[in-house]
N, C-alpha and C positions, 0 to 999 in steps of 0.2 A: 746469200749463203752459197758456199762452194761445196761441190761433192767430190772434188779431186783432193789429192794429198797435199798437205802444206810442206814448207821447207824443213819442218822439224820432224816430219814422218808421221803426222797425224791426219786422220779424216775426222774433222770435228774434234771430239774428245777421245776418239779411239785410235789405237795404233801404238807408235813408239817402239822402243827396243829395251825390253826388260830382260836383261841377259846376265848370266854369271860373268864375272870379270875375265875368266879364262877365254870366253868367247869374244870378248870385246875386239881384239886385234882382227879376227876374221871378218866380223860383221862390219867393222869400221873400214877395213880395206875395200870391201864390196861397196859400202855406202859412198866412199870417196870416188870410186871409179866407175860405177855402173852406168850413169848417165853419159859420162864422157865416152866410154867405150861404145855404147849404143849409138852415139852420134857420129862415130867414125864412118866415113864412106865405105871403107873396106869391110867393116862389120855389117853394115846395112846390106851391102851387095851380097855377101856370103849368106846372110840370114834369108834374104829374099829368094836367092837362087835355090837354096836347100828347100825352102817352103814350096817352091814351084816344082822342082825336078825330083825331089825325094819324097816330100809329103803329099804332093799332088794338089796343091792349092792353085787357084781358089776353089774352095768347096762350093758345090752348087747351092743356090737358093731355090728350093723346089716348091712350086704351088701344089698343095695337097688337095686335089680336086674333090675326091670323095669325102674326105674328112671335112672340107669346107662346106660341102652340100649338107652333110649331116648336122653341122652346128650353125649353119646359116651365117657364115662370116668368111672372110678371106684369110686362109691359114697358109703361111709359108713356113717351110722347114729349112733351117740352116743346117746343111748336111755335114756336120763335123764327123759323123760316123763313117764317112767315106775317106777320111784321112788315112795315110799309112799308119798302122798300129791300131786303127779303129776308134779313135776318140780325139778330142781337142788337145789332150795332154801333150802331144808331140810338138805343138807350136812353142810351148814354153821350154821343153827340154832341148830343142834345137838352139834356142836363144841362150839358154844357160850353159850349154856345153861350149859354145863359142866364147862366152864370157869367161868360163873356167880356163880355157886355153890361153886367153889373153892375160889372165892373172897368173899364169904359170903353174896351174894345179895339174897333178898327174893322177889323182885318185878321186873317184866320185862316189858319194853316198846318197841314198834317197830313202824315203819312207813310202809305203804304199798301202792302200786299203783294198780297193777293188782290184788292184793289180795293174790298172791301165797306165798309171804314172810310172810304176816300176818297169813295165814293158817299154814305155816310151824312153825311160832313162837308160835301160839296158841297150835299147836300139841305138841311141846316139853314142853311147860309149863304144859299142861295137864299130860304129861308123868311124869314130875318131881314134880307136885303138887305146882307150883308157880303161883302167881297172874300175870295176863297178861292184858295189855292195848295196843290196837293197834290204831294208828292214821291213818285215811284214808280220802282223799279228798272227799267232798260231791258228786262231779261228778263221781268219781271212785266208790263210794258206790252204785250209781244208775246203773252204767254200769257193775258192777261185783257182782250183787246181790247173786249169788250162793256161792261165796267165803265169803261174809259177813255172810251168814247163817251158813256156816261151822265154821267160827271163833266163832260165838255165841254158836253154839252147843258144841264146844270144851271148852266153859267156859270163853272165852275172852270177855272183854268189848271193843266195837268198838266205838271210838270217832271221830266224823266228823270234818274235817278241813274246816272252813267256809270262810277263807280269800283268797285273791289272785285269782288264777285260780281254786282253790279248787281241786287240783290234787296232785301228788306225792311231788312236791317241798314244798307245803304248809303243807302237812302231816308231812314232815321232820321237818319243822320249829316248828310245835306244839310239836313234840316229844322232840326236843332239849330244848324247854321251860320247858317241864315237868321235864326233867333230871336236869336242873338247879335248879328247885324247890325241887327236891327229891334226893340230891346227895349221901346220905349215904346208903340207902337200895336198890337203883334201878340200874339195868344194862340195858343199851340201846343196843338191838340187831339190829345193822344196817344190812340191807339186801343186800347191794351191796358193790363194792370196792370203796366207796366214804366216805366222812367224814374226820375228823382229824386223823392223824397218832396216834395209830397203826391200825386203822380199815381197810384201804385198803389192807394192808399187811396181817392182820389176816384173813380177809374174803377170800383173794386169797389163802392163805395156806389151809384153810378148803376146798375150792373148788378144790384144786390141785389134789384131788383124781380122778377127771375126766381125766386129761391128764396122770396121773400115770397108770390108767387102760387102756387108749388108747394104751400106749406103749406096754404093754404085750399082749393085745388083738390083736394088729396088727401083733406082732411077730408070734403069733399063726396062723393068717390068711394069711399074706403076707410075712412072714419071714423077716420082718424089723420092727424096733420100730418107724420108721420115716415116716409119711405121706408126700406127696408133699405139701399138703395144709391142714390147719385147719381153719374152717370157723365158726363164731358164731355171733349172733346178739349182739348189744351193746346198752344198755340204760345207766345205771350206769356202767354196764359191768362185773357182777360177773360170769355169765356163760362163757363169753369169757375169763376172767382171769383164770378160772379153766381149760378150754380146752387148753389155750396157755401155761400154767405155766411151764411145763417141757420142753417146746420147745423154751422158750424165748431167750436163749443164742445160740441156734442152728440155724444159719441163712440159713441152707439148707432146713429148713421147712418154707414154706411161710405162713404167718398169715393174714387172711382177717377178718376185723371187719365190720359188716353190720349195718348201722344206719337207723333210720326211717326218710324218706324224707317227710312223711305226704302227703300233696296234691301237693308236688313238692318242691325242695330245696329252690327256690326263691319265693314261693307262699305266704310267710308270715304265712303259717300254716305248720310248719315242726319241726323236732327235730334232724336235721342233724348237730350235734355239730362240727364235724371236718370241715365241709364246711362253717359253719356260725359262729363258736365260736372264741372268742379271750381270751387271758389269763385273768383270774380273780379269785376271791375267792368265793366259795359257800360251805355252810355247813362245814366249817372248813378246807378246803384244797384249795391249789392253783392249778387250772386246766384250761381246755378250757371250755368256757362258752358262751352261746348265750346271748348277751347283747346289749343295745342301746349305742349310742355314749357317753352318759353321765353315762354309767355304770349300768343302771337299767336292771335287768334280763328280757329277752324277754320270753313271755309265749310260751312254746313249744306246739306242737300238733302232735299226731299220733293216728291212729285208735286203736293202741295197747296201753293199759293202762300201760304196763310195760316198754315202750320205750319213753314215752313223758316226759323226764327229760331234763332240759335246759343245763346240763353239761354232763361230762363223767368222770369216775374215773381217778385219776392222772397217774396210770399205762398206761392207754390207751392214755391219752394226750401225754405221752412220746413216746409210740409206734408210734403214728401218726407223731409227730414232728420230730422224729429221722428217720422216713421212715421204721422202722422195720416191721410195719404192714400196709397193704393196707386198706384204708377205702372206703367203697362203700355205697351209699345212695339208698334206695329202697322206692318207694311210697306205699301208702295204697293199691292202685289197684294192683300193682305188687305182693305185699305180699299176698293179699287175693287170687289171682289166683294161686299162688304157693302153698298155703295151700290146696286149692281144688284139685290141681294136685296131691299132695302127698297122699291125702285121696283116690283118685280114682286109682292111680297107685300102691300104696303100702298098702292100707288099714290102714293107720295111720293118724288120724286127729291131726294136730299139733296146738300148741298155736300160736296165731297171731304173737307173738314175734319171735318164731322160724321160722315162715313162711317167715319173712324178709330174714333170712339167706338162705332159700331154693330158694329164687327168683333170686339169682345172676347168674344162668345159662343162662339167656337171655342177661346178660351184659358182661359175661366173658367166654371165651372159654378155655377148658382144653384139654390136650392130652389124647388119648385113654388109655395110661398106667399110667396116673397120679392117685395117690391114694388121694382122696379128702374126708376128714372127716368133717362132719357137726355136730355140737353139737345141737341135737334136745332137746332144753332146757326145754320144757314143753308140756303138752298135751292140746288139744283144748276144753275139756269139758267146761271150764270156759268161752270160747269165742263163744259157739254155738249160742247165741242170735245175736252176731255181724255177724257171718256167715249167719244165717238165714235171717237177715235184708238185708245184702249186696247182697246175691244171690237170694233173694226172694224164699227161699226153702219152 
């Protein structure tokens, strides 16, 4: 069995491009060109150069000494929180803005939940001088105010999504509508490994820089390129796709995807897609999706704005169904406590998304010699208000 995408745009039975006819030319143009463009030496050089000089890569692989002592195993943190803009999201937006330029697009749209992808998109649009419109759910605009301010300061227009749950799913719907209405000059920078083919594969390839670095950094620190475990939080799943990418086919490396259980998997307020999802189609791809018996999408919930998506990317749906990755659900409370613990043990305040991945040590035991790499996907600045309110700081 393979865990990579096939030439029809599927991971196993998940993926594809289920799109309205009006979007077909846009998606098809991208599908026909993305691999060709990414293989061009000039593209690779510009991408690598910007990651180095603008984003600040490689991000460190940090041995968390006190955390390791507490849980009696070797814990390494892949410090994506140290990237320019504060998360892994910028790896993909740099790649996609270069792609858009080569396809002759002059207007960029994006969706965002926690705001990190919106900030990363606004950042690269400012860098390249392109018009930027970011769709964001009205609720997320309220709970991620600092990121909204950043986007506006970078010159982007932030448009609220006022329908449905007024969160990430609805922002995505609005962005797709915009794209249908502006097919010629607009490129849609999707922020996760979701959407119609080729987006899940393209985003995963741009994020694969994460696992590529882990390989050589571990060689340097532990004299092996292979950790025993790679752990990452999953909403749509781009940071996990990046951390897993170079290990997908190597089954000696265990992959753990951590989802948001919200107030409990069966509480009715959750975003644990693997536990609650069934096969369905959302935003252009076939995947696992939280839905009612008659196929209506269930509103997800998580304290983390970046994880409350009702589905999961098709790569992760396949990893789950095939058993290649273990999926663990973490509640709001468990995540918040883990975030505070990392802050006080290592002096690193993580994004609440990343805190979900850090919370698994109470659920899963590791051996003293296990090498456990956690993708620390973002920093906690944007979540300080949530932390303050939760812990009454």
